[in-house]
C-alpha positions in Angstrom: 25.1 36.9 -56.7 23.8 37.6 -60.2 20.8 35.5 -61.1 21.9 34.5 -64.6 23.5 31.2 -65.2 22.3 27.8 -66.5 20.6 25.6 -63.8 20.6 21.8 -63.9 17.3 20.4 -62.5 17.2 16.7 -61.7 13.7 15.1 -61.5 12.6 17.9 -63.8 9.7 16.0 -65.3 8.2 15.2 -61.9 5.7 16.9 -59.7 7.9 19.2 -57.7 10.7 19.3 -60.3 8.5 20.6 -63.1 7.2 23.3 -60.8 10.8 24.3 -60.1 11.6 24.4 -63.8 8.6 26.7 -64.4 9.7 29.0 -61.5 13.3 29.2 -62.9 12.2 29.9 -66.4 9.8 32.7 -65.2 12.7 34.3 -63.4 14.9 34.2 -66.5 17.2 31.3 -65.8 18.2 28.9 -68.7 17.3 25.4 -67.6 18.8 22.0 -68.3 16.8 19.0 -67.3 18.1 15.6 -66.4 15.4 13.2 -67.4 15.3 9.4 -67.4 14.4 7.6 -70.6 11.4 6.1 -69.0 10.0 9.3 -67.5 6.9 10.8 -69.1 7.6 14.2 -70.5 4.2 15.8 -70.4 5.1 18.2 -67.6 7.9 19.6 -69.7 5.9 19.9 -73.0 6.2 23.3 -74.6 8.8 24.6 -72.1 12.0 26.1 -73.3 14.2 23.5 -71.6 17.4 21.7 -72.7 16.9 18.0 -71.9 19.7 15.6 -71.2 18.7 11.9 -71.0 20.2 10.1 -68.1 19.9 8.8 -64.6 21.1 10.1 -61.3 22.6 6.7 -60.5 24.7 6.9 -63.7 27.8 9.0 -63.1 28.6 9.4 -66.8 25.2 10.9 -67.7 25.2 13.1 -64.6 28.6 14.4 -65.5 27.3 15.2 -69.1 24.3 17.0 -67.6 26.5 18.9 -65.2 28.9 20.3 -67.8 28.7 24.1 -68.1 26.0 24.7 -65.5 26.4 27.3 -62.8 23.7 26.1 -60.4 22.1 22.7 -59.5 18.6 21.9 -58.2 18.7 18.3 -57.1 14.9 17.7 -56.8 14.8 14.0 -58.0 13.6 11.5 -55.4 11.9 8.2 -55.1 8.8 9.2 -53.2 7.1 5.8 -52.5 5.8 4.5 -49.2 6.0 0.9 -50.5 8.2 -1.0 -52.9 8.7 -4.7 -53.4 12.4 -3.7 -53.4 13.0 -1.4 -50.5 16.7 -1.1 -51.3 15.8 0.5 -54.6 14.3 3.5 -52.8 17.5 3.8 -50.8 19.7 3.5 -53.9 17.7 6.2 -55.7 17.6 8.7 -52.8 21.0 8.1 -51.2 23.3 6.8 -53.9 21.6 9.1 -56.5 22.2 12.1 -54.2 25.8 11.1 -53.7 26.4 10.8 -57.5 24.9 14.3 -58.1 26.7 16.0 -55.3 30.1 14.5 -56.3 29.6 15.5 -59.9 28.7 19.0 -58.8 31.9 19.3 -56.7 34.0 18.1 -59.7 32.2 20.6 -62.0 32.7 23.5 -59.6 29.1 24.6 -59.6 28.5 27.8 -57.6 25.4 26.8 -55.6 23.2 23.7 -55.1 19.7 23.5 -53.7 19.1 20.0 -52.4 15.5 18.9 -52.0 15.2 17.0 -48.7 11.9 16.6 -46.9 10.2 17.3 -43.6 10.4 13.4 -43.4 14.1 14.0 -42.4 13.2 16.2 -39.4 12.2 15.3 -35.9 8.8 16.1 -34.5 8.4 17.9 -31.2 7.4 15.9 -28.2 4.9 18.5 -27.2 3.1 18.2 -30.6 3.7 21.8 -31.5 4.8 22.5 -35.1 8.4 21.4 -35.6 11.2 23.5 -37.1 14.5 22.6 -38.8 16.6 22.4 -35.7 16.6 18.7 -35.0 17.2 16.1 -37.7 15.4 12.8 -37.3 17.7 9.9 -36.4 17.7 7.2 -39.1 16.9 4.5 -36.6 13.8 6.4 -35.6 12.5 6.9 -39.1 9.5 4.8 -40.2 9.9 3.0 -43.5 12.4 2.9 -46.4 11.4 6.3 -47.8 11.9 8.3 -44.6 15.1 6.4 -43.7 16.5 7.2 -47.2 15.7 10.9 -46.9 17.4 11.0 -43.5 20.5 9.3 -44.8 20.6 11.5 -48.0 20.3 14.7 -45.9 23.1 13.6 -43.6 25.2 12.8 -46.7 24.7 16.4 -48.0 25.5 17.9 -44.7 28.6 15.8 -44.3 29.8 17.0 -47.7 29.1 20.6 -46.9 31.3 20.3 -43.8 34.0 18.1 -45.2 34.2 19.1 -48.9 32.9 22.6 -48.9 29.9 21.5 -50.9 28.0 24.7 -51.6 24.6 23.3 -50.8 21.4 24.7 -49.3 18.9 22.2 -48.0 15.1 22.7 -48.4 12.6 20.6 -46.6 9.2 20.7 -48.4 6.3 19.5 -46.4 3.5 17.9 -48.4 3.1 19.5 -51.8 -0.3 19.5 -53.6 -1.5 21.1 -56.8 -1.4 20.6 -60.6 0.8 18.3 -62.6 1.0 15.5 -60.0 1.3 13.1 -62.9 2.4 9.9 -61.1 0.5 10.7 -58.6 2.3 11.1 -55.3 0.9 9.3 -52.2 -0.9 12.6 -51.2 -2.1 13.0 -54.7 -3.6 9.5 -54.5 -5.5 10.5 -51.4 -7.0 13.4 -53.3 -8.0 11.2 -56.2 -9.5 8.5 -54.0 -11.3 11.1 -51.8 -12.6 13.0 -54.8 -13.8 9.8 -56.4 -15.8 8.9 -53.2 -13.6 5.9 -52.4 -12.5 7.0 -48.9 -15.5 6.4 -46.5 -13.4 6.9 -43.4 -10.3 8.5 -42.0 -7.7 8.1 -39.2 -6.9 10.8 -36.6 -3.8 12.3 -38.1 -2.6 15.5 -39.7 -0.1 16.9 -42.2 1.3 20.2 -43.5 0.0 21.0 -46.9 1.5 23.5 -49.3 0.9 24.4 -53.0 3.6 22.9 -55.2 4.2 26.2 -56.9 5.0 27.8 -53.6 7.5 25.0 -52.9 9.0 25.9 -56.3 9.2 29.6 -55.4 10.9 28.5 -52.1 13.5 26.7 -54.1 14.3 29.8 -56.1 14.5 31.9 -53.0 16.9 29.4 -51.4 19.1 29.6 -54.5 19.3 33.3 -54.3 19.1 34.0 -50.6 19.7 30.8 -48.7 22.8 30.2 -46.5 25.1 27.3 -47.4 24.5 24.3 -45.1 21.2 25.6 -43.7 17.9 23.8 -43.8 14.6 25.6 -44.7 11.1 24.1 -44.3 8.9 25.0 -47.2 5.5 24.4 -45.8 2.0 25.8 -45.8 -0.9 25.0 -43.3 -1.2 22.3 -40.7 -4.4 20.4 -41.5 -6.2 17.5 -39.9 -6.8 14.7 -42.4 -10.5 14.8 -41.6 -10.6 18.5 -42.6 -8.7 17.8 -45.8 -11.1 15.1 -46.8 -14.1 17.3 -46.0 -12.7 20.1 -48.1 -12.1 17.7 -51.0 -15.7 16.4 -50.7 -17.0 20.0 -50.8 -15.0 20.7 -53.9 -16.5 17.8 -55.8 -20.0 17.9 -54.4 -19.8 14.7 -52.3 -20.6 14.0 -48.7 -17.5 14.0 -46.6 -16.3 10.8 -44.9 -17.8 10.4 -41.5 -16.3 7.3 -40.1 -13.3 7.8 -37.8 -11.3 4.6 -38.0 -8.8 3.0 -35.6 -5.3 2.6 -37.1 -4.9 -0.7 -35.2 -7.9 -2.2 -37.0 -6.5 -1.2 -40.4 -3.2 -3.0 -40.0 -4.6 -6.4 -41.3 -6.0 -4.6 -44.4 -2.7 -2.9 -45.0 -0.8 -6.2 -44.7 -3.3 -7.8 -47.1 -2.9 -4.9 -49.6 0.9 -5.2 -49.5 0.7 -9.0 -49.9 -1.4 -8.5 -53.1 0.9 -5.7 -54.3 3.9 -7.9 -54.0 2.3 -10.3 -56.5 0.8 -7.8 -58.9 3.5 -5.1 -58.8 0.9 -2.4 -58.3 1.6 0.0 -55.4 -1.0 -0.4 -52.7 -3.0 2.6 -51.5 -3.0 1.5 -47.9 0.4 0.6 -46.5 1.8 -0.5 -43.2 4.4 2.3 -43.2 1.7 4.8 -44.0 -0.3 3.7 -41.0 2.7 3.9 -38.7 3.5 7.4 -39.9 -0.1 8.4 -39.3 0.4 7.8 -35.6 1.8 11.4 -35.4 0.5 14.6 -36.7 3.2 15.9 -39.1 2.9 19.6 -38.2 5.7 22.0 -39.1 6.5 25.7 -39.2 8.1 27.6 -42.1 9.0 30.6 -39.9 12.7 30.4 -40.7 12.1 30.3 -44.5 9.7 33.2 -44.1 12.3 35.2 -42.2 15.4 34.4 -44.2 14.1 33.7 -47.7 10.9 35.8 -47.8 9.0 32.5 -48.4 5.2 32.7 -48.5 2.5 30.1 -49.0 -1.0 30.6 -50.2 -4.0 29.0 -48.3 -3.8 25.3 -48.7 -7.4 25.2 -50.0 -6.1 26.8 -53.3 -3.7 23.9 -53.7 -6.5 21.4 -53.2 -8.7 23.2 -55.7 -5.8 23.3 -58.3 -5.1 19.6 -57.7 -8.7 18.5 -58.1 -9.1 20.7 -61.3 -5.9 19.2 -62.7 -6.8 15.6 -61.8 -10.2 16.1 -63.4 -8.8 17.6 -66.6 -6.1 14.9 -66.9 -8.7 12.1 -66.6 -7.9 10.8 -63.1 -11.4 11.6 -61.8 -14.5 9.9 -63.3 
């Protein structure tokens, strides 16, 4: 496969999407970005990108954006652990994915990289790092976001088998780094911890990876991935306590020392969601977040390393880049 050909990137103005755009431009691909009218464009400023205004739920605007492209990177997703309208998360992640994939089939694009998530994969019962082999059942998924990502991944895999959709699936773990403009739930943890507003922690863990390595993994999947396969794009498995300690060291604060019981935090999370439903402001502490924290979300990227040549830098570099960017962008006081 020759590398040249226009690439449509959905979610291009977002955290992962803008990193993917940068990776594609650096590799010499012309990029078209599908961007919602309401999306901030700061992450695309000064980049040589053709922008098409539209929404992944709008078939007409997706068809316009798809015209004349060779490849598609469907990165757009609704990454929220709480919403006053849970069906909105599902519509964005499932119906939006369906709209993009159907348009790609009609347009005859050559290859698609679909950005799923490790949220759509099952953990191992022995608590060892999980791979791509077993997808999570939707009934076992915690919360609207995880259920929607499971359903969207199943949709793509069904279309690969039934319609010969030329899609490769990537499953990023938990990206961190610069340009987390919204910020993501993990970005909010970094901001709160760096600001000294997290006095305690729960016993959980997650897999952290630099967002630019995730973007490089997308490019590797486009050029080297096998149609219909899943590839975890992850970094290091890290305990939350260690992550918070490393953030504290970066900003010169004392690390949190209080290990907290998840059970005792449920009333606070319920109160936070009650308040959020009235103010419209997304809560930091959520019931679904606590439920997810029951398990350590540890994964391995061995398959991506083997088949795609994927590599991830030490996660501490992602933390440092994130803190530096949040400070420069005014998120830290």
